[in-house]
VEXVEXGU-89672 format. One line per field, with one value per atom (N, C-alpha, C): x negated, y negated, z negated; residue number from 1; atom name. Coordinates in pm, whole numbers. Layout:
BEGIN
x	(X/...)
y	(Y/...)
z	(Z/...)
num	(NUM/...)
atome	(CA/...)
% end
This chain:
BEGIN
x	(-84/0/-89/-53/-130/-46/-114/-46/-93/4/-27/35/-34/20/42/170/203/286/238/305/344/257/281/368/413/496/414/435/363/452/403/477/392/461/389/431/344/374/310/385/333/262/150/74/76/131/139/30/-34/-135/-78/-83/-29/-136/-95/-186/-127/-206/-163/-187/-76/-87/-162/-152/-214/-363/-424/-569/-611/-517/-554/-553/-462/-450/-556/-615/-719/-663/-548/-489/-343/-293/-156/-72/12/98/243/315/454/542/644/736/828/826/903/1040/1071/1197/1319/1328/1444/1457/1345/1348/1400/1357/1404/1553/1600/1744/1825/1779/1851/1853/1742/1736/1834/1841/1935/2080/2109/2245/2283/2191/2218/2237/2157/2170/2306/2350/2483/2593/2579/2679/2693/2581/2588/2635/2601/2650/2801/2854/2998/3074/3024/3097/3082/2980/2962/3069/3130/3234/3365/3381/3506/3503/3387/3377/3434/3531/3595/3591/3538/3533/3655/3731/3845/3797/3834/3795/3907/3904/4002/3936/3999/3942/3973/3871/3888/3769/3787/3682/3649/3535/3500/3464/3495/3453/3303/3246/3102/3076/2962/2918/2767/2717/2573/2505/2579/2521/2583/2521/2573/2461/2492/2393/2453/2366/2408/2422/2541/2564/2620/2547/2594/2611/2728/2754/2879/2863/2977/3074/3032/3116/3220/3202/3293/3414/3532/3655/3670/3720/3729/3869/3927/4059/4043/4111/4102/4235/4229/4348/4333/4428/4426/4488/4476/4526/4678/4748/4894/4941/4847/4881/4898/4864/4878/4754/4775/4666/4625/4494/4438/4349/4367/4283/4243/4116/4061/4103/4095/4125/4269/4360/4501/4584/4687/4776/4854/4868/4932/5014/5125/5211/5153/5189/5135/5172/5291/5331/5248/5228/5146/5001/4956/4817/4788/4881/4860/4848/4934/4926/4800/4761/4640/4516/4509/4394/4387/4503/4505/4446/4487/4436/4289/4248/4107/4013/4060/3975/3958/4047/4037/3904/3857/3737/3609/3620/3502/3433/3301/3223/3224/3195/3202/3340/3421/3559/3561/3499/3488/3562/3632/3703/3649/3619/3574/3692/3708/3811/3742/3784/3730/3846/3851/3966/3931/4027/4012/4006/3931/3915/4046/4141/4270/4379/4338/4436/4500/4623/4699/4640/4621/4566/4661/4790/4888/4871/4843/4820/4691/4590/4465/4488/4562/4593/4676/4771/4851/4762/4662/4570/4485/4438/4359/4445/4570/4661/4686/4708/4726/4603/4486/4362/4345/4377/4367/4466/4589/4689/4643/4572/4525/4408/4346/4236/4099/4093/3964/3901/3772/3699/3624/3606/3538/3594/3596/3647/3545/3498/3403/3476/3443/3498/3383/3398/3295/3296/3179/3165/3045/3032/2913/2815/2687/2585/2571/2587/2574/2425/2376/2233/2195/2289/2258/2230/2133/2099/2119)
y	(116/0/-124/-222/-345/-457/-545/-661/-784/-867/-989/-1108/-1218/-1341/-1436/-1468/-1558/-1670/-1794/-1914/-1898/-1843/-1831/-1713/-1640/-1523/-1395/-1306/-1180/-1079/-1024/-921/-795/-688/-560/-498/-431/-364/-226/-135/2/19/75/100/251/290/432/466/573/621/740/735/843/949/1070/1181/1267/1301/1384/1530/1609/1749/1831/1792/1870/1885/1790/1796/1867/1878/1943/2094/2150/2295/2351/2459/2518/2621/2685/2783/2747/2784/2753/2878/2878/2990/2948/3026/2987/3005/2925/2931/3052/3147/3270/3262/3155/3144/3159/3094/3115/3260/3323/3462/3554/3533/3614/3591/3468/3439/3516/3518/3588/3738/3792/3936/3972/3891/3918/3906/3808/3795/3917/3965/4085/4207/4218/4329/4330/4214/4204/4234/4185/4211/4361/4431/4573/4655/4612/4683/4670/4552/4533/4603/4600/4660/4811/4867/5011/5084/5018/5082/5093/5015/5015/5110/5169/5263/5396/5447/5573/5667/5784/5882/5971/5979/6068/6205/6306/6440/6536/6650/6754/6854/6880/6966/7112/7183/7326/7400/7527/7613/7716/7700/7787/7927/8029/8165/8180/8282/8306/8424/8421/8530/8542/8664/8687/8665/8677/8658/8537/8493/8378/8283/8185/8086/7947/7850/7712/7641/7582/7500/7367/7261/7128/7050/7061/6997/6911/6781/6690/6702/6765/6774/6885/6976/7089/7043/7082/7047/7133/7072/7144/7130/7243/7247/7305/7245/7288/7348/7461/7523/7516/7451/7446/7573/7591/7713/7725/7613/7618/7637/7654/7681/7559/7441/7317/7299/7261/7237/7090/7067/6932/6926/6820/6798/6651/6626/6489/6422/6497/6450/6403/6451/6416/6543/6546/6662/6667/6788/6803/6932/6928/7047/7140/7269/7362/7323/7270/7230/7114/7014/6898/6940/7034/7079/7143/7221/7286/7183/7081/6979/6895/6861/6781/6860/6988/7071/7091/7108/7124/7001/6883/6761/6737/6770/6748/6849/6970/7072/7055/6979/6959/6895/6799/6723/6781/6890/6949/7051/7048/7149/7280/7269/7384/7386/7478/7487/7576/7524/7598/7523/7596/7538/7603/7520/7570/7571/7681/7692/7685/7588/7570/7593/7713/7748/7772/7742/7769/7921/7966/8110/8176/8100/8159/8129/8086/8058/8189/8179/8294/8343/8474/8532/8510/8510/8485/8347/8245/8110/8104/8180/8183/8246/8354/8419/8325/8253/8156/8048/8002/7900/7956/8079/8141/8154/8194/8207/8071/7967/7831/7785/7816/7775/7842/7970/8041/7986/7955/7897/7760/7685/7552/7557/7675/7688/7706/7738/7758/7887/7884/8002/8069/7995/8051/7992/8073/8028/8066/7969/7991/7975/8062/8048/8002/7888/7826/7890/7932/7990/7927/7954/7915/8032/8003/8109/8160/8289/8352/8372/8313/8319/8446/8525/8649/8760/8845/8958/9086)
z	(0/0/0/82/89/28/-42/-102/-26/16/90/14/24/-33/84/112/221/160/174/123/-25/-102/-244/-283/-189/-220/-199/-293/-286/-214/-111/-40/-31/-29/-15/118/178/305/301/351/359/492/485/607/628/742/772/873/846/937/1012/1143/1224/1243/1219/1241/1353/1444/1554/1519/1520/1482/1586/1707/1813/1798/1738/1724/1597/1500/1375/1385/1462/1469/1562/1517/1598/1696/1663/1754/1778/1895/1930/1907/1805/1771/1799/1881/1908/1784/1778/1666/1686/1593/1604/1536/1471/1399/1490/1605/1691/1741/1769/1814/1704/1582/1469/1446/1461/1447/1550/1673/1779/1753/1708/1679/1567/1463/1355/1403/1488/1541/1625/1708/1787/1699/1595/1502/1435/1388/1325/1426/1549/1653/1680/1699/1729/1609/1489/1371/1358/1387/1376/1487/1609/1720/1725/1664/1669/1589/1492/1412/1489/1594/1668/1787/1817/1927/1880/1955/1916/2034/2011/2117/2105/2213/2216/2263/2189/2227/2189/2251/2224/2131/2019/1918/1950/1998/2024/1966/1940/1888/1994/2061/2172/2122/2200/2164/2186/2124/2136/2227/2297/2384/2374/2389/2382/2517/2626/2759/2825/2930/3004/3037/3119/3158/3145/3126/3104/3237/3259/3379/3332/3361/3326/3455/3513/3641/3626/3644/3630/3746/3856/3973/3961/3867/3850/3769/3812/3742/3617/3510/3383/3326/3286/3224/3084/2987/2848/2806/2734/2676/2525/2458/2312/2255/2125/2062/2071/2085/2096/2241/2336/2475/2562/2514/2591/2677/2805/2899/2895/2908/2918/3041/3119/3238/3238/3249/3243/3112/3003/2867/2849/2931/2919/2922/2838/2836/2967/3022/3153/3155/3224/3236/3343/3340/3441/3584/3606/3741/3792/3705/3744/3764/3682/3691/3827/3877/4007/4119/4119/4225/4212/4090/4070/4111/4072/4109/4261/4325/4471/4540/4496/4560/4527/4403/4366/4431/4455/4515/4666/4730/4875/4915/4838/4873/4813/4741/4675/4764/4759/4831/4750/4621/4530/4467/4506/4456/4332/4225/4099/3990/3907/3793/3666/3567/3438/3342/3271/3168/3033/2955/2821/2726/2667/2585/2441/2356/2214/2193/2093/2072/2032/1977/1940/2042/2163/2269/2316/2358/2405/2538/2549/2670/2788/2762/2868/2929/2847/2897/2979/2938/3014/3151/3155/3282/3370/3309/3383/3445/3369/3421/3535/3522/3629/3755/3739/3852/3919/3837/3890/3968/3915/3980/4115/4122/4250/4352/4308/4398/4448/4363/4400/4497/4513/4609/4547/4418/4353/4402/4433/4478/4364/4255/4138/4011/3906/3777/3671/3595/3487/3355/3259/3124/3035/2973/2891/2752/2703/2570/2501/2372/2296/2298/2305/2304/2161/2144/2014/1985/1877/1848/1773/1727/1656/1754/1721/1809/1736)
num	(1/1/1/2/2/2/3/3/3/4/4/4/5/5/5/6/6/6/7/7/7/8/8/8/9/9/9/10/10/10/11/11/11/12/12/12/13/13/13/14/14/14/15/15/15/16/16/16/17/17/17/18/18/18/19/19/19/20/20/20/21/21/21/22/22/22/23/23/23/24/24/24/25/25/25/26/26/26/27/27/27/28/28/28/29/29/29/30/30/30/31/31/31/32/32/32/33/33/33/34/34/34/35/35/35/36/36/36/37/37/37/38/38/38/39/39/39/40/40/40/41/41/41/42/42/42/43/43/43/44/44/44/45/45/45/46/46/46/47/47/47/48/48/48/49/49/49/50/50/50/51/51/51/52/52/52/53/53/53/54/54/54/55/55/55/56/56/56/57/57/57/58/58/58/59/59/59/60/60/60/61/61/61/62/62/62/63/63/63/64/64/64/65/65/65/66/66/66/67/67/67/68/68/68/69/69/69/70/70/70/71/71/71/72/72/72/73/73/73/74/74/74/75/75/75/76/76/76/77/77/77/78/78/78/79/79/79/80/80/80/81/81/81/82/82/82/83/83/83/84/84/84/85/85/85/86/86/86/87/87/87/88/88/88/89/89/89/90/90/90/91/91/91/92/92/92/93/93/93/94/94/94/95/95/95/96/96/96/97/97/97/98/98/98/99/99/99/100/100/100/101/101/101/102/102/102/103/103/103/104/104/104/105/105/105/106/106/106/107/107/107/108/108/108/109/109/109/110/110/110/111/111/111/112/112/112/113/113/113/114/114/114/115/115/115/116/116/116/117/117/117/118/118/118/119/119/119/120/120/120/121/121/121/122/122/122/123/123/123/124/124/124/125/125/125/126/126/126/127/127/127/128/128/128/129/129/129/130/130/130/131/131/131/132/132/132/133/133/133/134/134/134/135/135/135/136/136/136/137/137/137/138/138/138/139/139/139/140/140/140/141/141/141/142/142/142/143/143/143/144/144/144/145/145/145/146/146/146/147/147/147/148/148/148/149/149/149/150/150/150/151/151/151/152/152/152/153/153/153)
atome	(N/CA/C/N/CA/C/N/CA/C/N/CA/C/N/CA/C/N/CA/C/N/CA/C/N/CA/C/N/CA/C/N/CA/C/N/CA/C/N/CA/C/N/CA/C/N/CA/C/N/CA/C/N/CA/C/N/CA/C/N/CA/C/N/CA/C/N/CA/C/N/CA/C/N/CA/C/N/CA/C/N/CA/C/N/CA/C/N/CA/C/N/CA/C/N/CA/C/N/CA/C/N/CA/C/N/CA/C/N/CA/C/N/CA/C/N/CA/C/N/CA/C/N/CA/C/N/CA/C/N/CA/C/N/CA/C/N/CA/C/N/CA/C/N/CA/C/N/CA/C/N/CA/C/N/CA/C/N/CA/C/N/CA/C/N/CA/C/N/CA/C/N/CA/C/N/CA/C/N/CA/C/N/CA/C/N/CA/C/N/CA/C/N/CA/C/N/CA/C/N/CA/C/N/CA/C/N/CA/C/N/CA/C/N/CA/C/N/CA/C/N/CA/C/N/CA/C/N/CA/C/N/CA/C/N/CA/C/N/CA/C/N/CA/C/N/CA/C/N/CA/C/N/CA/C/N/CA/C/N/CA/C/N/CA/C/N/CA/C/N/CA/C/N/CA/C/N/CA/C/N/CA/C/N/CA/C/N/CA/C/N/CA/C/N/CA/C/N/CA/C/N/CA/C/N/CA/C/N/CA/C/N/CA/C/N/CA/C/N/CA/C/N/CA/C/N/CA/C/N/CA/C/N/CA/C/N/CA/C/N/CA/C/N/CA/C/N/CA/C/N/CA/C/N/CA/C/N/CA/C/N/CA/C/N/CA/C/N/CA/C/N/CA/C/N/CA/C/N/CA/C/N/CA/C/N/CA/C/N/CA/C/N/CA/C/N/CA/C/N/CA/C/N/CA/C/N/CA/C/N/CA/C/N/CA/C/N/CA/C/N/CA/C/N/CA/C/N/CA/C/N/CA/C/N/CA/C/N/CA/C/N/CA/C/N/CA/C/N/CA/C/N/CA/C/N/CA/C/N/CA/C/N/CA/C/N/CA/C/N/CA/C/N/CA/C/N/CA/C/N/CA/C/N/CA/C/N/CA/C/N/CA/C/N/CA/C/N/CA/C/N/CA/C/N/CA/C/N/CA/C/N/CA/C/N/CA/C/N/CA/C/N/CA/C/N/CA/C/N/CA/C/N/CA/C)
% end
């Protein structure tokens, strides 16, 4: 602080010295605070939205078999039979009459005319035979029955 006397009056004035930060720092480090804020916001967003994701699935208990081979082909049509005898196609409940027309139209454009049957282990054998018959009428050339691999020997 400087003290001045002007015309008999004492006045004080603050003298500020400007310091340039650019010359004081020896290394240039970017400010990470905005990046950390964005990462935390994304983390909170994904944590909140992940609770609202719901996978719809059909609850069936597959039978077990000791032999068989694994085929994971999305191009093959798959029909599910629940234990109460209800058919599901493309994750939607469907009547046997509708199933035959849908399978007929879907099999027309397929090179491999194969249908996979994924049935509950307590499904009625009569319903399984009905589904096999529907598949043959629709034009299926092959029918696969999906099972779980039995790990016991």
